[in-house]
C-alpha positions as semicolon CSV with decimal commas, in nm:
position;residue;x (nm);y (nm);z (nm)
1;M;-0,525;-7,567;2,178
2;C;-0,645;-7,361;2,464
3;S;-0,297;-7,237;2,556
4;G;-0,229;-7,129;2,181
5;S;-0,575;-6,976;2,162
6;N;-0,501;-6,788;2,495
7;R;-0,139;-6,676;2,358
8;L;-0,306;-6,571;2,022
9;R;-0,574;-6,389;2,219
10;N;-0,314;-6,213;2,454
11;E;-0,103;-6,113;2,153
12;R;-0,399;-5,954;2,005
13;V;-0,482;-5,774;2,328
14;F;-0,133;-5,669;2,390
15;G;-0,093;-5,574;2,028
16;N;-0,402;-5,345;2,058
17;E;-0,291;-5,215;2,375
18;H;0,045;-5,141;2,228
19;L;-0,141;-4,917;1,938
20;R;-0,376;-4,757;2,169
21;S;-0,062;-4,658;2,385
22;S;0,116;-4,551;2,079
23;A;-0,173;-4,343;1,961
24;R;-0,201;-4,189;2,315
25;T;0,164;-4,117;2,307
26;A;0,137;-3,961;1,975
27;D;-0,175;-3,762;2,100
28;V;0,043;-3,640;2,364
29;V;0,332;-3,532;2,131
30;V;0,067;-3,366;1,877
31;S;-0,067;-3,150;2,196
32;I;0,256;-3,052;2,303
33;D;0,358;-2,940;1,968
34;V;0,058;-2,734;1,914
35;A;0,085;-2,596;2,280
36;D;0,443;-2,487;2,169
37;H;0,332;-2,324;1,879
38;E;0,060;-2,138;2,064
39;V;0,337;-2,014;2,287
40;E;0,548;-1,911;2,010
41;R;0,238;-1,704;1,873
42;S;0,145;-1,529;2,187
43;A;0,535;-1,420;2,218
44;L;0,562;-1,252;1,896
45;Q;0,620;-0,889;1,895
46;S;0,283;-0,710;1,810
47;Q;0,226;-0,364;1,665
48;A;-0,108;-0,462;1,551
49;D;-0,311;-0,264;1,819
50;G;-0,364;0,096;1,762
51;G;-0,139;0,326;1,591
52;I;-0,161;0,614;1,347
53;I;-0,259;0,643;1,009
54;A;-0,100;0,943;0,844
55;Q;-0,162;1,095;0,496
56;L;0,120;1,311;0,406
57;R;0,260;1,495;0,102
58;L;0,637;1,482;0,024
59;D;0,840;1,697;-0,154
60;H;1,195;1,736;-0,274
61;P;1,371;1,807;-0,616
62;D;1,531;1,477;-0,609
63;L;1,231;1,248;-0,527
64;V;1,199;1,022;-0,781
65;L;1,016;1,135;-1,083
66;R;0,953;1,484;-0,916
67;P;1,100;1,683;-1,212
68;T;0,863;1,514;-1,452
69;L;0,576;1,582;-1,210
70;R;0,654;1,964;-1,243
71;R;0,647;1,955;-1,620
72;V;0,371;1,775;-1,670
73;A;0,048;1,828;-1,453
74;D;-0,235;1,648;-1,627
75;V;-0,103;1,282;-1,512
76;T;-0,155;1,102;-1,201
77;L;0,112;0,817;-1,122
78;E;0,075;0,523;-0,883
79;P;0,395;0,317;-0,814
80;E;0,327;-0,045;-0,833
81;Y;0,635;-0,173;-0,672
82;W;1,003;-0,129;-0,702
83;T;1,300;-0,388;-0,658
84;T;1,665;-0,413;-0,669
85;I;1,829;-0,651;-0,908
86;E;2,161;-0,811;-0,909
87;T;2,345;-0,534;-1,084
88;G;2,246;-0,299;-0,808
89;R;1,999;-0,113;-1,016
90;T;1,687;-0,010;-0,833
91;L;1,394;-0,049;-1,066
92;L;1,048;0,121;-1,019
93;F;0,736;0,006;-1,191
94;V;0,460;0,304;-1,216
95;T;0,112;0,319;-1,380
96;V;0,021;0,634;-1,528
97;F;-0,312;0,775;-1,586
98;G;-0,376;1,062;-1,820
99;D;-0,532;1,200;-2,144
100;T;-0,212;1,236;-2,335
101;Y;0,106;1,071;-2,290
102;D;0,339;1,222;-2,508
103;A;0,431;1,519;-2,288
104;F;0,483;1,276;-2,003
105;E;0,704;1,051;-2,209
106;S;0,908;1,352;-2,337
107;A;0,956;1,473;-1,970
108;L;1,043;1,116;-1,850
109;E;1,321;1,116;-2,094
110;M;1,461;1,436;-1,964
111;D;1,401;1,336;-1,617
112;P;1,734;1,338;-1,402
113;T;1,608;1,130;-1,131
114;V;1,565;0,808;-1,362
115;R;1,742;0,603;-1,638
116;E;1,616;0,396;-1,919
117;P;1,248;0,461;-1,908
118;T;1,055;0,188;-2,075
119;L;0,678;0,166;-2,168
120;L;0,564;-0,195;-2,064
121;D;0,203;-0,198;-2,114
122;R;-0,070;0,001;-2,284
123;Y;-0,443;0,011;-2,179
124;P;-0,717;0,247;-2,281
125;D;-0,709;0,459;-1,944
126;R;-0,363;0,387;-1,829
127;R;0,003;0,279;-1,922
128;V;0,266;0,102;-1,728
129;Y;0,642;0,220;-1,722
130;R;0,957;0,086;-1,579
131;V;1,259;0,306;-1,471
132;A;1,577;0,271;-1,326
133;L;1,636;0,509;-1,035
134;A;1,941;0,737;-1,078
135;D;2,222;0,716;-0,816
136;H;2,134;1,074;-0,659
137;A;1,751;0,997;-0,654
138;R;1,567;0,981;-0,339
139;H;1,331;0,699;-0,289
140;L;0,958;0,795;-0,219
141;V;0,923;0,644;0,136
142;A;1,278;0,582;0,233
143;G;1,295;0,571;0,621
144;T;0,953;0,434;0,664
145;A;1,077;0,099;0,765
146;D;1,332;0,272;0,972
147;A;1,053;0,421;1,185
148;N;0,839;0,091;1,204
149;G;0,621;0,222;0,963
150;R;0,418;0,055;0,667
151;V;0,332;0,194;0,309
152;L;-0,049;0,185;0,241
153;E;-0,077;0,400;-0,067
154;I;0,141;0,613;-0,283
155;T;0,011;0,851;-0,561
156;S;0,141;1,145;-0,743
157;S;-0,031;1,518;-0,663
158;R;0,061;1,871;-0,824
159;D;0,243;1,958;-0,518
160;G;0,472;1,642;-0,473
161;W;0,408;1,277;-0,382
162;Q;0,107;1,185;-0,154
163;V;0,158;0,892;0,074
164;Q;-0,061;0,728;0,313
165;L;0,149;0,551;0,605
166;R;0,073;0,360;0,929
167;F;0,269;0,387;1,225
168;P;0,235;0,223;1,559
169;S;0,297;0,528;1,771
170;R;0,311;0,898;1,774
171;D;0,678;0,833;1,829
172;A;0,728;0,652;1,511
173;L;0,559;0,928;1,319
174;V;0,771;1,172;1,471
175;A;1,075;0,969;1,401
176;Y;0,984;0,944;1,037
177;N;0,935;1,324;1,035
178;E;1,281;1,386;1,172
179;Y;1,416;1,145;0,913
180;C;1,278;1,325;0,622
181;R;1,383;1,677;0,787
182;D;1,733;1,571;0,804
183;R;1,725;1,495;0,453
184;D;1,567;1,816;0,351
185;V;1,222;1,654;0,224
186;S;0,945;1,870;0,295
187;V;0,647;1,662;0,482
188;A;0,319;1,822;0,487
189;V;0,035;1,658;0,678
190;E;-0,298;1,611;0,520
191;H;-0,495;1,392;0,740
192;L;-0,429;1,194;1,060
193;R;-0,646;0,949;1,241
194;V;-0,590;0,679;1,513
195;S;-0,617;0,330;1,362
196;D;-0,868;0,124;1,559
197;D;-0,864;-0,233;1,631
198;G;-0,913;-0,450;1,305
199;D;-0,852;-0,135;1,095
200;D;-0,822;-0,226;0,746
201;G;-0,620;0,103;0,656
202;V;-0,891;0,278;0,470
203;L;-0,871;0,640;0,550
204;A;-1,139;0,884;0,617
205;L;-1,216;1,106;0,287
206;T;-0,955;1,400;0,244
207;E;-1,060;1,748;0,214
208;K;-0,986;1,767;-0,139
209;Q;-1,199;1,425;-0,185
210;Q;-1,488;1,593;0,019
211;E;-1,481;1,887;-0,196
212;L;-1,477;1,711;-0,520
213;L;-1,774;1,484;-0,405
214;S;-1,955;1,791;-0,278
215;V;-1,921;1,984;-0,591
216;A;-1,988;1,690;-0,821
217;H;-2,288;1,615;-0,614
218;E;-2,448;1,959;-0,600
219;E;-2,355;1,997;-0,983
220;G;-2,541;1,699;-1,084
221;Y;-2,230;1,470;-1,177
222;F;-2,400;1,164;-1,033
223;D;-2,765;1,250;-1,214
224;V;-2,863;1,089;-1,540
225;P;-2,814;1,254;-1,765
226;R;-2,510;1,427;-1,595
227;G;-2,541;1,778;-1,502
228;I;-2,130;1,839;-1,524
229;S;-1,870;1,640;-1,690
230;Q;-1,531;1,569;-1,536
231;D;-1,350;1,821;-1,759
232;E;-1,604;2,096;-1,618
233;L;-1,528;1,946;-1,241
234;A;-1,145;1,990;-1,340
235;D;-1,182;2,370;-1,452
236;R;-1,400;2,440;-1,143
237;L;-1,170;2,290;-0,910
238;G;-0,847;2,408;-1,069
239;V;-0,712;2,062;-1,130
240;S;-0,639;1,817;-1,417
241;K;-0,884;1,579;-1,549
242;S;-0,684;1,280;-1,468
243;A;-0,675;1,409;-1,098
244;V;-1,057;1,454;-1,094
245;S;-1,109;1,088;-1,233
246;Q;-0,839;0,948;-0,974
247;R;-0,957;1,151;-0,695
248;L;-1,323;1,042;-0,744
249;R;-1,231;0,674;-0,801
250;R;-1,058;0,680;-0,463
251;A;-1,332;0,855;-0,276
252;I;-1,595;0,618;-0,410
253;G;-1,353;0,323;-0,339
254;E;-1,295;0,436;0,032
255;L;-1,664;0,489;0,077
256;C;-1,734;0,139;-0,048
257;D;-1,484;0,007;0,171
258;A;-1,597;0,186;0,469
259;T;-1,985;0,117;0,413
260;L;-1,970;-0,245;0,235
261;S;-1,688;-0,410;0,427
Protein backbone atom coordinates (compact mmCIF):
# COMPACT_ATOMS: atom_id res chain seq x y z
CA MET A 1 0.00 0.00 0.00
CA CYS A 2 2.72 2.34 1.01
CA SER A 3 4.81 1.22 -1.86
CA GLY A 4 1.92 1.89 -4.26
CA SER A 5 1.39 5.31 -2.71
CA ASN A 6 5.08 6.09 -3.00
CA ARG A 7 5.12 4.89 -6.59
CA LEU A 8 2.08 7.03 -7.38
CA ARG A 9 3.61 9.98 -5.57
CA ASN A 10 6.88 9.50 -7.43
CA GLU A 11 5.07 9.28 -10.76
CA ARG A 12 3.29 12.52 -9.97
CA VAL A 13 6.52 14.22 -8.94
CA PHE A 14 8.42 12.97 -11.94
CA GLY A 15 5.46 13.80 -14.10
CA ASN A 16 5.37 17.37 -12.81
CA GLU A 17 9.13 17.57 -13.09
CA HIS A 18 8.86 16.43 -16.68
CA LEU A 19 6.28 19.13 -17.34
CA ARG A 20 8.44 21.75 -15.65
CA SER A 21 11.42 20.58 -17.65
CA SER A 22 9.43 20.77 -20.86
CA ALA A 23 8.25 24.21 -19.96
CA ARG A 24 11.82 25.36 -19.32
CA THR A 25 12.92 23.80 -22.59
CA ALA A 26 10.10 25.57 -24.40
CA ASP A 27 11.09 28.82 -22.73
CA VAL A 28 14.64 28.36 -23.95
CA VAL A 29 13.48 27.64 -27.47
CA VAL A 30 11.23 30.70 -27.48
CA SER A 31 14.04 32.84 -26.15
CA ILE A 32 16.36 31.61 -28.87
CA ASP A 33 13.75 32.28 -31.54
CA VAL A 34 13.19 35.82 -30.27
CA ALA A 35 16.92 36.45 -30.10
CA ASP A 36 17.31 35.21 -33.68
CA HIS A 37 14.57 37.58 -34.86
CA GLU A 38 16.20 40.44 -33.03
CA VAL A 39 19.48 39.71 -34.75
CA GLU A 40 17.70 39.61 -38.12
CA ARG A 41 16.04 42.97 -37.48
CA SER A 42 19.28 44.62 -36.49
CA ALA A 43 20.94 43.20 -39.60
CA LEU A 44 18.42 44.80 -41.98
CA GLN A 45 19.81 47.35 -44.39
CA SER A 46 18.47 50.76 -43.39
CA GLN A 47 18.09 54.10 -45.13
CA ALA A 48 15.86 55.53 -42.42
CA ASP A 49 18.41 57.90 -40.87
CA GLY A 50 18.87 61.30 -42.43
CA GLY A 51 18.42 61.69 -46.15
CA ILE A 52 17.14 64.50 -48.35
CA ILE A 53 13.57 65.49 -49.19
CA ALA A 54 13.34 67.23 -52.55
CA GLN A 55 10.46 69.05 -54.14
CA LEU A 56 11.07 69.02 -57.88
CA ARG A 57 9.26 70.12 -61.02
CA LEU A 58 9.55 67.70 -63.91
CA ASP A 59 8.78 68.48 -67.53
CA HIS A 60 9.00 66.73 -70.89
CA PRO A 61 6.58 66.71 -73.86
CA ASP A 62 6.05 62.96 -73.45
CA LEU A 63 5.49 62.91 -69.69
CA VAL A 64 2.13 61.26 -69.15
CA LEU A 65 -0.76 63.75 -69.47
CA ARG A 66 1.60 66.67 -70.10
CA PRO A 67 -0.18 67.62 -73.38
CA THR A 68 -3.47 67.80 -71.50
CA LEU A 69 -1.97 70.06 -68.85
CA ARG A 70 -0.69 72.41 -71.57
CA ARG A 71 -4.15 72.71 -73.10
CA VAL A 72 -6.08 73.04 -69.85
CA ALA A 73 -4.50 75.18 -67.15
CA ASP A 74 -7.52 75.43 -64.84
CA VAL A 75 -7.32 71.92 -63.42
CA THR A 76 -5.12 70.18 -60.87
CA LEU A 77 -4.26 66.51 -61.27
CA GLU A 78 -3.22 64.14 -58.48
CA PRO A 79 -2.27 60.60 -59.50
CA GLU A 80 -3.68 58.00 -57.11
CA TYR A 81 -1.71 54.99 -58.27
CA TRP A 82 -0.68 53.07 -61.38
CA THR A 83 -0.49 49.37 -62.09
CA THR A 84 0.57 47.08 -64.92
CA ILE A 85 -2.02 44.45 -65.80
CA GLU A 86 -1.55 41.03 -67.44
CA THR A 87 -1.90 42.41 -70.96
CA GLY A 88 1.17 44.55 -70.33
CA ARG A 89 -0.73 47.83 -70.26
CA THR A 90 0.03 50.33 -67.52
CA LEU A 91 -3.09 51.95 -66.09
CA LEU A 92 -3.00 55.26 -64.23
CA PHE A 93 -5.77 56.36 -61.87
CA VAL A 94 -5.88 60.11 -61.36
CA THR A 95 -8.04 62.56 -59.40
CA VAL A 96 -8.81 65.84 -61.16
CA PHE A 97 -9.85 69.06 -59.41
CA GLY A 98 -11.39 71.90 -61.39
CA ASP A 99 -14.38 74.14 -62.03
CA THR A 100 -15.30 72.64 -65.40
CA TYR A 101 -14.36 69.30 -66.89
CA ASP A 102 -15.55 69.58 -70.49
CA ALA A 103 -12.32 71.17 -71.71
CA PHE A 104 -10.26 68.70 -69.71
CA GLU A 105 -12.05 65.68 -71.13
CA SER A 106 -11.73 67.04 -74.68
CA ALA A 107 -8.00 67.53 -74.17
CA LEU A 108 -7.73 64.08 -72.60
CA GLU A 109 -9.21 62.42 -75.68
CA MET A 110 -6.58 64.12 -77.88
CA ASP A 111 -3.63 63.46 -75.55
CA PRO A 112 -1.11 61.21 -77.36
CA THR A 113 0.48 60.03 -74.09
CA VAL A 114 -2.63 58.14 -72.97
CA ARG A 115 -5.26 55.81 -74.38
CA GLU A 116 -8.73 54.69 -73.36
CA PRO A 117 -9.55 57.57 -70.97
CA THR A 118 -12.44 56.60 -68.71
CA LEU A 119 -14.41 58.58 -66.13
CA LEU A 120 -14.70 56.40 -63.01
CA ASP A 121 -16.23 58.61 -60.30
CA ARG A 122 -17.85 62.02 -60.08
CA TYR A 123 -17.91 64.16 -56.91
CA PRO A 124 -18.95 67.78 -56.27
CA ASP A 125 -15.33 69.01 -56.13
CA ARG A 126 -13.42 66.41 -58.17
CA ARG A 127 -13.54 63.56 -60.66
CA VAL A 128 -11.56 60.35 -60.94
CA TYR A 129 -10.31 59.02 -64.28
CA ARG A 130 -8.44 55.98 -65.51
CA VAL A 131 -6.10 56.11 -68.50
CA ALA A 132 -3.80 53.61 -70.17
CA LEU A 133 -0.29 54.89 -70.87
CA ALA A 134 0.80 55.00 -74.50
CA ASP A 135 3.92 53.05 -75.35
CA HIS A 136 6.04 56.18 -75.82
CA ALA A 137 4.73 57.97 -72.72
CA ARG A 138 7.24 58.66 -69.97
CA HIS A 139 6.31 57.66 -66.44
CA LEU A 140 6.10 60.45 -63.89
CA VAL A 141 8.71 59.18 -61.45
CA ALA A 142 10.70 56.72 -63.54
CA GLY A 143 14.17 56.23 -62.12
CA THR A 144 13.19 57.08 -58.55
CA ALA A 145 13.48 53.51 -57.28
CA ASP A 146 16.72 53.00 -59.21
CA ALA A 147 18.17 55.90 -57.22
CA ASN A 148 16.82 54.42 -53.93
CA GLY A 149 14.25 57.22 -53.74
CA ARG A 150 10.68 57.14 -52.45
CA VAL A 151 7.70 59.05 -53.81
CA LEU A 152 5.96 61.23 -51.22
CA GLU A 153 3.60 63.22 -53.40
CA ILE A 154 2.79 64.02 -57.04
CA THR A 155 0.61 66.84 -58.35
CA SER A 156 0.32 68.78 -61.56
CA SER A 157 1.41 72.37 -62.04
CA ARG A 158 1.18 74.85 -64.87
CA ASP A 159 4.86 74.25 -65.67
CA GLY A 160 4.85 70.44 -65.49
CA TRP A 161 4.55 67.84 -62.78
CA GLN A 162 5.51 68.68 -59.21
CA VAL A 163 6.91 65.77 -57.19
CA GLN A 164 8.11 65.36 -53.62
CA LEU A 165 10.73 62.63 -53.29
CA ARG A 166 12.89 61.35 -50.46
CA PHE A 167 16.43 60.15 -51.16
CA PRO A 168 18.79 58.49 -48.65
CA SER A 169 21.72 60.72 -49.64
CA ARG A 170 22.87 63.58 -51.81
CA ASP A 171 24.50 61.07 -54.17
CA ALA A 172 21.14 59.37 -54.68
CA LEU A 173 19.53 62.70 -55.56
CA VAL A 174 22.36 63.41 -58.01
CA ALA A 175 21.89 59.96 -59.55
CA TYR A 176 18.19 60.66 -60.05
CA ASN A 177 18.96 64.02 -61.63
CA GLU A 178 21.41 62.35 -64.02
CA TYR A 179 18.82 59.72 -64.89
CA CYS A 180 16.35 62.46 -65.86
CA ARG A 181 18.99 64.47 -67.72
CA ASP A 182 20.01 61.46 -69.80
CA ARG A 183 16.38 61.18 -70.92
CA ASP A 184 15.93 64.93 -71.55
CA VAL A 185 13.48 65.30 -68.66
CA SER A 186 13.78 68.80 -67.23
CA VAL A 187 14.30 68.90 -63.45
CA ALA A 188 13.81 72.17 -61.55
CA VAL A 189 14.48 72.17 -57.80
CA GLU A 190 11.82 74.07 -55.87
CA HIS A 191 12.71 73.04 -52.34
CA LEU A 192 15.32 70.92 -50.56
CA ARG A 193 15.77 70.01 -46.94
CA VAL A 194 17.51 67.43 -44.80
CA SER A 195 15.25 64.73 -43.43
CA ASP A 196 15.52 64.50 -39.63
CA ASP A 197 15.17 61.32 -37.60
CA GLY A 198 11.51 60.41 -37.26
CA ASP A 199 10.58 62.73 -40.11
CA ASP A 200 7.10 62.08 -41.45
CA GLY A 201 7.94 63.49 -44.86
CA VAL A 202 6.06 66.79 -44.49
CA LEU A 203 7.87 69.53 -46.31
CA ALA A 204 8.20 73.09 -45.19
CA LEU A 205 5.98 75.48 -47.11
CA THR A 206 7.10 76.22 -50.63
CA GLU A 207 7.60 79.79 -51.81
CA LYS A 208 4.32 79.66 -53.75
CA GLN A 209 2.46 78.38 -50.70
CA GLN A 210 4.02 81.07 -48.52
CA GLU A 211 3.10 83.75 -51.05
CA LEU A 212 -0.48 82.51 -51.27
CA LEU A 213 -0.94 82.32 -47.49
CA SER A 214 0.63 85.75 -47.06
CA VAL A 215 -1.65 87.40 -49.63
CA ALA A 216 -4.70 85.51 -48.35
CA HIS A 217 -4.00 86.62 -44.79
CA GLU A 218 -3.27 90.24 -45.69
CA GLU A 219 -6.39 90.53 -47.85
CA GLY A 220 -8.68 88.96 -45.24
CA TYR A 221 -9.37 85.57 -46.81
CA PHE A 222 -9.51 83.98 -43.36
CA ASP A 223 -11.70 86.73 -41.90
CA VAL A 224 -15.46 86.44 -41.35
CA PRO A 225 -16.83 87.63 -43.70
CA ARG A 226 -14.00 87.04 -46.15
CA GLY A 227 -12.23 90.04 -47.54
CA ILE A 228 -11.20 88.28 -50.74
CA SER A 229 -12.46 85.26 -52.66
CA GLN A 230 -10.50 82.41 -54.21
CA ASP A 231 -11.31 83.82 -57.66
CA GLU A 232 -9.81 87.15 -56.64
CA LEU A 233 -6.77 85.42 -55.14
CA ALA A 234 -6.32 83.55 -58.40
CA ASP A 235 -6.45 86.79 -60.40
CA ARG A 236 -4.08 88.49 -57.98
CA LEU A 237 -1.50 85.70 -58.24
CA GLY A 238 -2.04 84.91 -61.91
CA VAL A 239 -3.00 81.27 -61.37
CA SER A 240 -6.17 79.22 -61.78
CA LYS A 241 -8.83 78.97 -59.08
CA SER A 242 -8.21 75.22 -58.79
CA ALA A 243 -4.50 75.92 -58.22
CA VAL A 244 -5.38 78.35 -55.44
CA SER A 245 -7.77 75.83 -53.88
CA GLN A 246 -5.27 72.97 -53.94
CA ARG A 247 -2.35 75.14 -52.83
CA LEU A 248 -4.35 76.41 -49.87
CA ARG A 249 -5.39 72.90 -48.94
CA ARG A 250 -1.83 71.60 -49.09
CA ALA A 251 -0.36 74.55 -47.22
CA ILE A 252 -2.91 74.36 -44.42
CA GLY A 253 -2.55 70.58 -44.25
CA GLU A 254 1.24 70.82 -43.95
CA LEU A 255 0.95 73.46 -41.22
CA CYS A 256 -1.47 71.24 -39.31
CA ASP A 257 0.85 68.24 -39.69
CA ALA A 258 3.79 70.26 -38.44
CA THR A 259 2.01 71.78 -35.45
CA LEU A 260 -0.55 69.18 -34.38
CA SER A 261 1.36 65.92 -34.89
